[in-house]
C-alpha positions as CSV (number, residue, x, y, z in Angstrom):
1,X,-165.9,97.0,-128.3
2,X,-168.0,95.3,-125.7
3,X,-171.6,94.6,-126.9
4,X,-174.2,96.4,-125.0
5,X,-176.3,94.3,-122.6
6,X,-180.0,95.3,-122.1
7,X,-181.5,95.4,-118.6
8,X,-185.3,95.8,-118.6
9,X,-186.5,98.1,-116.0
10,X,-188.8,101.0,-114.8
11,X,-188.4,104.7,-114.1
12,X,-190.7,106.3,-111.4
13,X,-191.0,109.8,-110.2
14,X,-193.7,112.2,-109.1
15,X,-195.0,112.3,-112.6
16,X,-195.6,108.5,-112.9
17,X,-193.9,105.3,-113.9
18,X,-192.6,104.2,-117.3
19,X,-191.1,101.0,-118.5
20,X,-187.6,101.5,-119.8
21,X,-184.5,99.5,-120.9
22,X,-181.1,100.3,-119.6
23,X,-178.2,99.4,-121.9
24,X,-174.7,99.0,-120.6
25,X,-171.2,98.0,-121.8
26,X,-170.3,96.6,-118.3
27,X,-167.7,99.3,-117.7
28,X,-168.5,103.0,-117.5
29,X,-171.5,103.5,-119.8
30,X,-175.2,103.1,-119.0
31,X,-177.9,104.5,-121.3
32,X,-181.7,104.7,-121.4
33,X,-184.5,106.7,-122.8
34,X,-187.2,108.1,-120.5
35,X,-190.2,110.0,-121.9
36,X,-188.4,110.4,-125.2
37,X,-185.2,111.9,-123.6
38,X,-182.0,110.0,-124.0
39,X,-179.9,109.7,-120.8
40,X,-176.4,108.4,-120.3
41,X,-173.9,108.1,-117.4
42,X,-171.1,106.1,-115.9
43,X,-173.3,104.9,-113.1
44,X,-177.0,104.6,-112.4
45,X,-176.9,107.6,-110.0
46,X,-175.2,109.9,-112.7
47,X,-177.6,109.7,-115.6
48,X,-177.7,113.0,-117.5
49,X,-179.3,114.0,-120.8
50,X,-177.1,113.1,-123.7
51,X,-177.9,116.4,-125.5
52,X,-176.4,118.3,-122.6
53,X,-179.5,120.4,-122.3
54,X,-181.8,120.4,-119.3
55,X,-184.3,117.6,-120.0
56,X,-187.4,119.5,-119.1
57,X,-189.8,120.2,-116.3
58,X,-191.1,116.6,-116.2
59,X,-187.7,115.6,-114.6
60,X,-186.0,116.6,-111.4
61,X,-182.2,117.1,-111.9
62,X,-179.2,118.4,-110.0
63,X,-176.0,119.3,-111.9
64,X,-177.7,117.8,-114.9
65,X,-178.2,114.4,-113.2
66,X,-181.5,112.7,-112.5
67,X,-182.7,112.4,-108.9
68,X,-185.9,112.4,-106.9
69,X,-186.8,109.1,-108.7
70,X,-186.7,105.4,-108.4
71,X,-184.7,103.3,-110.9
72,X,-185.5,99.6,-111.1
73,X,-183.9,96.9,-113.4
74,X,-183.2,93.2,-113.7
75,X,-179.9,91.8,-114.9
76,X,-178.5,88.3,-115.3
77,X,-175.6,87.2,-113.1
78,X,-173.7,84.0,-113.0
79,X,-173.3,81.7,-110.1
80,X,-171.1,78.6,-109.8
81,X,-172.3,75.5,-108.0
82,X,-169.5,73.0,-107.1
83,X,-169.9,69.8,-109.1
84,X,-172.7,71.2,-111.2
85,X,-171.2,74.0,-113.2
86,X,-172.6,77.5,-113.8
87,X,-176.2,78.7,-113.5
88,X,-177.8,82.0,-114.5
89,X,-179.5,83.9,-111.7
90,X,-181.4,87.2,-111.9
91,X,-180.4,90.2,-109.9
92,X,-183.3,92.6,-109.4
93,X,-182.2,96.1,-108.3
94,X,-184.0,99.1,-107.0
95,X,-182.1,102.4,-106.6
96,X,-183.9,105.2,-104.8
97,X,-182.4,108.6,-105.4
98,X,-184.0,111.0,-103.0
99,X,-181.3,113.5,-102.7
100,X,-178.7,114.8,-105.2
101,X,-175.8,114.4,-102.9
102,X,-176.0,111.8,-100.2
103,X,-179.2,109.8,-99.8
104,X,-179.2,106.7,-102.0
105,X,-180.7,103.4,-101.2
106,X,-179.9,100.3,-103.2
107,X,-182.0,97.1,-102.7
108,X,-180.6,94.1,-104.5
109,X,-182.5,90.8,-104.7
110,X,-180.9,87.7,-106.2
111,X,-183.3,85.1,-107.5
112,X,-182.0,81.6,-108.0
113,X,-184.0,78.3,-108.3
114,X,-187.1,79.8,-106.7
115,X,-185.2,81.3,-103.8
116,X,-184.7,85.0,-103.0
117,X,-181.7,86.6,-101.3
118,X,-182.1,90.3,-100.5
119,X,-179.8,93.1,-99.4
120,X,-180.2,96.8,-98.8
121,X,-177.0,98.8,-98.9
122,X,-175.5,102.0,-100.2
123,X,-173.5,100.5,-103.0
124,X,-172.9,97.3,-105.0
125,X,-169.8,96.3,-103.2
126,X,-171.6,95.8,-99.9
127,X,-174.8,94.6,-101.4
128,X,-173.1,91.8,-103.4
129,X,-170.9,90.9,-100.4
130,X,-174.0,90.5,-98.3
131,X,-175.8,88.5,-101.0
132,X,-172.7,86.2,-101.5
133,X,-172.6,85.5,-97.8
134,X,-176.2,84.5,-97.8
135,X,-175.9,82.0,-100.6
136,X,-176.0,78.3,-99.6
137,X,-172.8,76.3,-99.8
138,X,-171.5,75.4,-102.4
139,X,-173.0,78.3,-104.5
140,X,-170.6,81.1,-105.4
141,X,-171.1,84.4,-107.2
142,X,-169.2,84.6,-110.4
143,X,-168.7,88.2,-111.4
144,X,-166.0,90.9,-111.3
145,X,-166.7,91.7,-107.6
146,X,-165.6,88.1,-106.8
147,X,-162.7,88.0,-109.2
148,X,-159.0,87.6,-108.2
149,X,-158.0,90.5,-110.4
150,X,-160.2,93.3,-109.2
151,X,-159.8,95.9,-106.4
152,X,-160.9,99.3,-105.2
153,X,-158.9,102.5,-104.6
154,X,-158.2,103.2,-100.9
155,X,-159.7,106.7,-101.2
156,X,-163.1,105.1,-101.7
157,X,-165.6,104.6,-104.6
158,X,-169.1,105.3,-105.8
159,X,-172.2,103.2,-105.9
160,X,-170.9,101.2,-108.9
161,X,-168.4,100.9,-111.7
162,X,-165.3,102.0,-109.7
163,X,-163.9,98.5,-109.5
164,X,-160.5,98.4,-111.1
165,X,-159.5,95.4,-113.2
166,X,-155.9,94.2,-113.2
167,X,-156.2,91.4,-115.6
168,X,-153.5,93.0,-117.8
169,X,-151.1,93.3,-114.8
170,X,-151.7,90.0,-112.9
171,X,-148.0,89.5,-111.8
172,X,-147.9,93.0,-110.4
173,X,-151.2,92.8,-108.7
174,X,-150.4,89.5,-107.0
175,X,-147.7,91.3,-105.0
176,X,-150.2,93.8,-103.4
177,X,-150.5,93.4,-99.7
178,X,-152.4,96.5,-98.7
179,X,-152.4,100.2,-99.1
180,X,-148.9,100.8,-97.5
181,X,-145.6,99.0,-97.3
182,X,-143.3,97.7,-100.0
183,X,-146.1,96.1,-102.0
184,X,-149.0,98.5,-101.9
185,X,-152.0,99.1,-104.2
186,X,-150.7,102.6,-105.2
187,X,-147.7,101.0,-106.9
188,X,-149.9,99.1,-109.3
189,X,-152.9,101.4,-109.7
190,X,-151.7,103.0,-112.9
191,X,-151.2,99.6,-114.4
192,X,-154.9,98.7,-114.2
193,X,-156.6,97.5,-117.4
194,X,-159.7,99.7,-116.7
195,X,-162.8,100.0,-114.6
196,X,-165.7,97.5,-114.6
197,X,-169.1,97.1,-113.0
198,X,-169.2,94.8,-110.1
199,X,-171.7,92.5,-111.8
200,X,-169.8,92.2,-115.1
201,X,-167.8,89.1,-116.1
202,X,-165.0,88.4,-118.6
203,X,-163.2,85.3,-119.9
204,X,-160.2,85.8,-117.6
205,X,-162.3,85.5,-114.4
206,X,-160.8,83.6,-111.5
207,X,-162.3,83.2,-108.1
208,X,-160.7,85.4,-105.4
209,X,-158.6,83.2,-103.2
210,X,-156.0,83.5,-100.5
211,X,-154.4,86.5,-102.1
212,X,-156.4,89.5,-100.7
213,X,-154.9,92.5,-102.5
214,X,-156.0,95.7,-100.9
215,X,-159.7,95.1,-100.4
216,X,-159.4,91.6,-99.0
217,X,-161.1,88.4,-99.7
218,X,-164.6,88.0,-101.1
219,X,-167.1,87.7,-99.5
220,X,-165.0,87.7,-96.4
């Protein structure tokens, strides 16, 4: 079982702000406690009370999930500098949930060696792609989003955690050339190892190279 990683953060809504800690397994579980209520979900925009009961009038929820709030957190991410090895950067995230269905704003700020790189997008795929493009050469992001063995489903994905890992089916995945044709992503989809967060990292990481799979190169 993957050890939980703590992300210090804040929860803010119309009732005020509270310091919190988000705990995640890097896959499909995020947990935190706000005002004494334990919340859990597969993504930051799907946090519901663990008890299954409505969490109370001090929260705003839709379908049991928190919204009308601001979630902020900081998490470590690795970058690789050619000739110098790895460094730990800090990714500061702010997710504003103003509507239970369609309005979500993610601001991601990568802090490295006193420099800041910022992106505002609707999801982690586009935010991290933009951040990776802004990094100075020869700095490269080292996480699941930039790994040779990860891809998305052609039907789309949510804000985070829908990145499929194919580390257990590398030979099959290397044949993928798109979403149609003789070597398509649908042929290997059921052979995926599982789903991961875009910012996670495992020991089988390899930088995404010329093989583009379905989603293409990174950052592209």
